[in-house]
C-alpha positions as CSV (number, residue, x, y, z in Angstrom):
1,X,26.3,-6.5,-59.9
2,X,25.1,-10.0,-60.0
3,X,27.4,-11.0,-57.2
4,X,26.2,-8.1,-55.1
5,X,22.5,-9.0,-55.7
6,X,23.2,-12.6,-54.7
7,X,24.9,-11.5,-51.5
8,X,22.0,-9.1,-50.7
9,X,19.5,-11.9,-51.3
10,X,21.4,-14.3,-49.0
11,X,21.6,-11.6,-46.2
12,X,17.9,-10.8,-46.6
13,X,17.0,-14.5,-46.5
14,X,19.1,-15.0,-43.3
15,X,17.5,-12.0,-41.6
16,X,14.0,-13.2,-42.6
17,X,14.8,-16.6,-41.2
18,X,16.0,-15.2,-37.9
19,X,12.9,-13.0,-37.7
20,X,10.6,-16.0,-38.3
21,X,12.5,-18.1,-35.7
22,X,12.3,-15.4,-33.1
23,X,8.6,-14.5,-33.6
24,X,7.1,-17.3,-31.4
25,X,9.4,-16.3,-28.5
26,X,8.6,-12.6,-28.9
27,X,4.9,-13.4,-29.1
28,X,5.0,-15.1,-25.7
29,X,6.6,-12.1,-24.0
30,X,4.3,-10.3,-21.6
31,X,4.6,-6.7,-20.5
32,X,2.8,-5.6,-17.3
33,X,2.5,-2.2,-15.7
34,X,1.9,-1.7,-12.0
35,X,0.4,1.5,-10.7
36,X,2.2,2.9,-7.6
37,X,2.1,6.4,-6.1
38,X,4.5,9.4,-5.6
39,X,8.2,8.6,-5.9
40,X,8.9,9.5,-2.3
41,X,6.2,7.2,-1.0
42,X,6.1,3.5,0.0
43,X,3.6,2.7,-2.8
44,X,6.2,3.5,-5.3
45,X,8.7,1.2,-3.6
46,X,6.0,-1.6,-3.5
47,X,5.6,-1.5,-7.2
48,X,9.3,-1.2,-7.9
49,X,10.0,-4.1,-5.6
50,X,7.4,-6.4,-7.1
51,X,8.7,-5.6,-10.5
52,X,12.2,-6.4,-9.4
53,X,11.1,-9.8,-8.3
54,X,9.1,-10.5,-11.5
55,X,12.0,-9.4,-13.7
56,X,14.3,-11.9,-11.9
57,X,12.2,-14.8,-13.1
58,X,14.4,-17.0,-15.2
59,X,11.8,-19.2,-16.9
60,X,9.2,-16.4,-17.6
61,X,8.9,-13.9,-20.4
62,X,7.1,-11.4,-18.2
63,X,8.6,-7.9,-18.1
64,X,7.4,-5.5,-15.5
65,X,7.5,-1.8,-15.0
66,X,6.1,0.4,-12.2
67,X,5.8,4.1,-13.0
68,X,4.9,6.7,-10.4
69,X,1.1,7.5,-10.4
70,X,-1.4,9.6,-8.5
71,X,-2.0,6.8,-6.0
72,X,-5.0,4.6,-5.0
73,X,-7.8,6.2,-7.0
74,X,-5.6,6.8,-10.1
75,X,-4.5,3.1,-9.9
76,X,-8.1,1.8,-9.8
77,X,-9.1,4.0,-12.7
78,X,-6.0,2.9,-14.6
79,X,-6.8,-0.8,-14.1
80,X,-10.4,-0.2,-15.1
81,X,-9.3,1.6,-18.3
82,X,-6.7,-1.0,-19.2
83,X,-3.7,1.3,-18.8
84,X,-2.5,-0.6,-15.8
85,X,-2.4,-4.3,-15.2
86,X,-2.1,-4.2,-11.4
87,X,-1.8,-1.5,-8.7
88,X,-1.3,-0.6,-5.1
89,X,-4.5,0.6,-3.5
90,X,-5.4,1.7,0.1
91,X,-7.8,-0.9,1.5
92,X,-10.6,1.5,2.3
93,X,-10.4,3.0,-1.3
94,X,-10.5,-0.5,-2.7
95,X,-13.6,-1.3,-0.6
96,X,-15.4,1.7,-1.9
97,X,-14.4,1.1,-5.5
98,X,-15.5,-2.6,-5.4
99,X,-18.9,-1.7,-3.8
100,X,-19.5,1.5,-5.7
101,X,-19.5,3.8,-2.7
102,X,-18.1,7.3,-2.0
103,X,-16.5,8.8,-5.1
104,X,-17.1,5.6,-7.1
105,X,-20.6,5.8,-8.7
106,X,-20.5,2.3,-10.1
107,X,-19.2,-0.9,-8.4
108,X,-15.9,-2.1,-9.8
109,X,-17.1,-5.7,-9.5
110,X,-14.3,-7.0,-11.7
111,X,-11.6,-5.9,-9.2
112,X,-9.6,-8.8,-7.7
113,X,-7.2,-9.0,-4.8
114,X,-3.7,-10.3,-5.1
115,X,-2.3,-9.7,-1.6
116,X,-2.1,-7.2,1.2
117,X,1.1,-5.3,1.8
118,X,2.2,-3.2,4.8
119,X,-0.2,-1.6,7.2
120,X,-0.9,2.2,7.2
121,X,-2.0,2.7,10.8
122,X,-3.6,5.6,12.4
123,X,-0.6,7.0,14.2
124,X,-1.0,9.2,17.2
125,X,2.1,11.1,18.3
126,X,2.1,13.3,21.4
127,X,4.6,15.6,23.1
128,X,6.2,13.8,26.1
129,X,5.3,16.8,28.3
130,X,1.6,16.7,27.3
131,X,0.6,13.9,29.8
132,X,-1.1,11.9,26.9
133,X,-0.6,8.2,27.4
134,X,-3.8,6.9,25.8
135,X,-6.7,7.8,23.6
136,X,-8.9,9.2,26.4
137,X,-6.1,11.6,27.4
138,X,-6.8,13.6,24.3
139,X,-9.7,15.3,26.0
140,X,-8.9,18.9,26.8
141,X,-5.7,18.8,24.7
142,X,-4.7,20.7,21.5
143,X,-4.9,18.0,18.8
144,X,-4.3,18.2,15.1
145,X,-7.1,16.0,13.7
146,X,-6.0,16.5,10.1
147,X,-7.1,18.7,7.2
148,X,-10.5,18.1,5.7
149,X,-10.3,15.5,2.9
150,X,-7.2,13.8,4.3
151,X,-7.0,10.1,5.2
152,X,-6.1,10.9,8.8
153,X,-9.1,13.3,9.2
154,X,-11.5,10.6,7.8
155,X,-10.1,7.9,10.0
156,X,-10.0,10.1,13.1
157,X,-13.6,11.2,12.6
158,X,-14.6,7.5,12.4
159,X,-12.8,6.9,15.7
160,X,-14.3,10.0,17.3
161,X,-17.8,8.9,16.2
162,X,-17.2,5.5,17.8
163,X,-16.2,7.3,21.0
164,X,-19.1,9.6,20.9
165,X,-16.9,12.6,20.6
166,X,-17.1,15.9,18.8
167,X,-14.4,18.5,18.3
168,X,-15.6,20.1,21.5
169,X,-13.8,17.5,23.6
170,X,-10.5,19.2,22.6
171,X,-9.0,22.4,23.8
172,X,-8.1,22.9,20.2
173,X,-9.0,20.8,17.1
174,X,-6.5,22.1,14.5
175,X,-6.7,21.2,10.8
176,X,-3.1,21.3,9.7
177,X,-1.9,19.3,6.8
178,X,0.5,16.4,7.2
179,X,3.4,18.6,6.0
180,X,2.7,21.2,8.7
181,X,2.0,19.2,11.8
182,X,5.5,18.0,12.8
183,X,6.8,21.6,13.1
184,X,3.6,22.6,15.0
185,X,4.3,19.8,17.5
186,X,7.9,20.8,17.9
187,X,6.9,24.5,18.3
188,X,4.4,23.6,21.1
189,X,1.4,24.8,19.1
190,X,-0.3,21.4,19.5
191,X,0.0,18.6,22.0
192,X,-0.6,15.7,19.6
193,X,-1.0,14.9,15.9
194,X,-2.5,12.1,14.0
195,X,-1.3,10.6,10.7
196,X,-2.4,7.6,8.6
197,X,0.8,6.4,7.1
198,X,3.2,3.6,6.5
199,X,6.3,3.4,8.7
200,X,9.0,4.5,8.9
201,X,7.9,8.0,7.9
202,X,9.8,11.2,7.5
203,X,7.3,13.4,9.2
204,X,7.3,11.3,12.3
205,X,11.1,11.1,12.2
206,X,11.2,14.9,12.0
207,X,8.9,15.4,15.0
208,X,10.7,12.8,17.2
209,X,14.1,14.2,16.5
210,X,13.2,17.8,17.3
211,X,11.1,17.3,20.4
212,X,10.6,14.5,23.0
213,X,7.4,12.8,21.6
214,X,5.8,9.4,22.1
215,X,3.8,7.2,19.9
216,X,0.5,6.5,21.7
217,X,-1.4,3.1,21.5
218,X,-4.9,3.2,20.0
219,X,-6.7,0.2,21.5
220,X,-9.9,-0.6,23.3
221,X,-13.4,-1.8,22.7
222,X,-14.2,1.0,20.3
223,X,-11.3,0.0,18.1
224,X,-12.2,-3.6,18.3
225,X,-15.7,-2.9,17.1
226,X,-14.4,-0.7,14.2
227,X,-12.1,-3.5,13.0
228,X,-14.9,-6.0,13.3
229,X,-17.4,-3.8,11.4
230,X,-15.3,-2.5,8.5
231,X,-13.3,-5.1,6.5
232,X,-10.8,-2.5,5.3
233,X,-9.6,-1.8,8.9
234,X,-6.9,-4.0,10.4
235,X,-5.1,-4.0,13.7
236,X,-1.4,-3.2,13.3
237,X,1.8,-2.6,15.3
238,X,4.3,0.2,14.8
239,X,7.6,-1.5,15.5
240,X,9.8,-0.1,18.3
241,X,13.1,1.4,17.4
242,X,12.0,3.2,14.3
243,X,11.9,6.6,15.9
244,X,14.0,8.4,18.6
245,X,12.7,7.8,22.1
246,X,10.2,5.1,21.0
247,X,11.8,1.8,21.6
248,X,8.7,-0.3,22.3
249,X,6.1,-1.7,19.8
250,X,2.9,0.3,19.7
251,X,-0.5,-1.2,18.9
252,X,-3.0,0.7,16.8
253,X,-5.3,0.1,13.8
254,X,-5.7,1.5,10.3
255,X,-5.9,0.6,6.7
256,X,-3.6,-1.5,4.6
257,X,-1.9,-1.1,1.3
258,X,-3.3,-3.8,-1.0
259,X,-2.1,-5.1,-4.3
260,X,-5.0,-5.5,-6.8
261,X,-5.8,-6.3,-10.4
262,X,-9.0,-7.2,-12.3
263,X,-10.6,-10.4,-13.4
264,X,-9.4,-10.0,-17.0
265,X,-5.7,-10.1,-16.2
266,X,-4.3,-13.5,-17.3
267,X,-4.2,-16.0,-14.5
268,X,-0.6,-17.1,-15.5
269,X,0.7,-13.5,-15.2
270,X,-0.8,-13.1,-11.7
271,X,0.4,-16.5,-10.7
272,X,4.0,-15.8,-11.8
273,X,3.8,-12.3,-10.1
274,X,2.7,-13.8,-6.8
275,X,5.2,-16.7,-7.1
276,X,8.1,-14.2,-7.7
277,X,7.3,-12.4,-4.5
278,X,6.8,-15.3,-2.1
279,X,9.6,-17.5,-3.4
280,X,12.0,-14.6,-2.9
281,X,10.3,-13.5,0.3
282,X,13.3,-12.8,2.4
283,X,14.9,-10.8,-0.3
284,X,11.6,-8.9,-0.9
285,X,11.3,-8.0,2.8
286,X,14.7,-6.4,2.8
287,X,13.8,-3.9,0.1
288,X,12.0,-1.5,2.5
289,X,11.7,-1.2,6.3
290,X,7.9,-1.2,6.0
291,X,8.1,-4.7,4.6
292,X,10.1,-6.2,7.5
293,X,7.0,-7.3,9.4
294,X,5.2,-8.9,6.5
295,X,3.9,-12.4,7.0
296,X,2.3,-14.6,4.2
297,X,-0.6,-15.7,6.3
298,X,-1.7,-12.1,6.9
299,X,-0.9,-10.9,3.3
300,X,-3.4,-13.4,1.8
301,X,-6.2,-12.8,4.2
302,X,-6.3,-9.5,6.1
303,X,-7.4,-6.3,4.5
304,X,-8.5,-7.8,1.2
305,X,-11.6,-6.0,-0.1
306,X,-12.3,-8.0,-3.2
307,X,-12.2,-11.8,-4.1
308,X,-8.8,-13.3,-4.8
309,X,-7.7,-13.4,-8.4
310,X,-7.7,-17.0,-9.7
311,X,-4.0,-16.8,-10.5
312,X,-3.2,-15.7,-6.9
313,X,-5.6,-18.3,-5.5
314,X,-3.9,-21.0,-7.6
315,X,-0.5,-20.3,-6.1
316,X,-1.8,-20.1,-2.5
317,X,-3.5,-23.4,-2.9
318,X,-0.3,-25.0,-4.2
319,X,1.4,-23.8,-1.1
320,X,-1.3,-25.2,1.1
321,X,-2.2,-21.7,2.5
322,X,-5.8,-21.8,1.4
323,X,-8.2,-24.6,0.4
């Protein structure tokens, strides 16, 4: 019995020593959670891709996960409550949150920008036999302007207001949801449809493979004024070759997916997160077609609706990208 007790004491002592030795390392390990969106959307891929880069860091104890969430508003609320450390947020939603507008009664003044991701342009797709080649050609046509409450409806109404239009300019102003409009275009129930979305997109692919349809540029002085007036709008390009029959780049405008956090997130954590993305940038850009056109200069300046987080600013200064 004495020998057994001595052995147990030795084992317990060794385990205790190992625990004590490992405690400092364990204490330094950081776990971060990034809010994304639905699992079929690009926001989910953004979060997963950032985490993939963070988890590759060899000299960092940061561990990252990116669960599916309800999207922009849910991510902002999660960051505010402390459930999330960072999140992907549509730039117009971020603007309203930071300034306390729309659905946000109180300004989220502690929100901080990290970088901008892909654009989510207002996308106008028209049947090839409709005769629509530009924005003004929508007059007298059957156009799906989006269901009330949708992002495309909100952005389309802003554009219509800038043009001085009402629904009366159309032969038909339908209010189909995003899931319904591709089949409506193919069935010749509408001449054109609008969608605020990142590319490539399954609905646009469905429409262009079932009927000859063209992406229509959205440019002109009204668009220029909107981009100048509202900081959450940016000009963007839908790359050619993403969809059948649409081989040329198409210019338009819209919102952007932004990566945000709050001022209380540790500067070193944000610094390492940013570093992991930009020092593996070529690898990162290959993780989704929507990332292919990303450029650092635009990611750290365009579409940001809150001040840069100090950790992000530190990295950008080290790279000489900002002063």
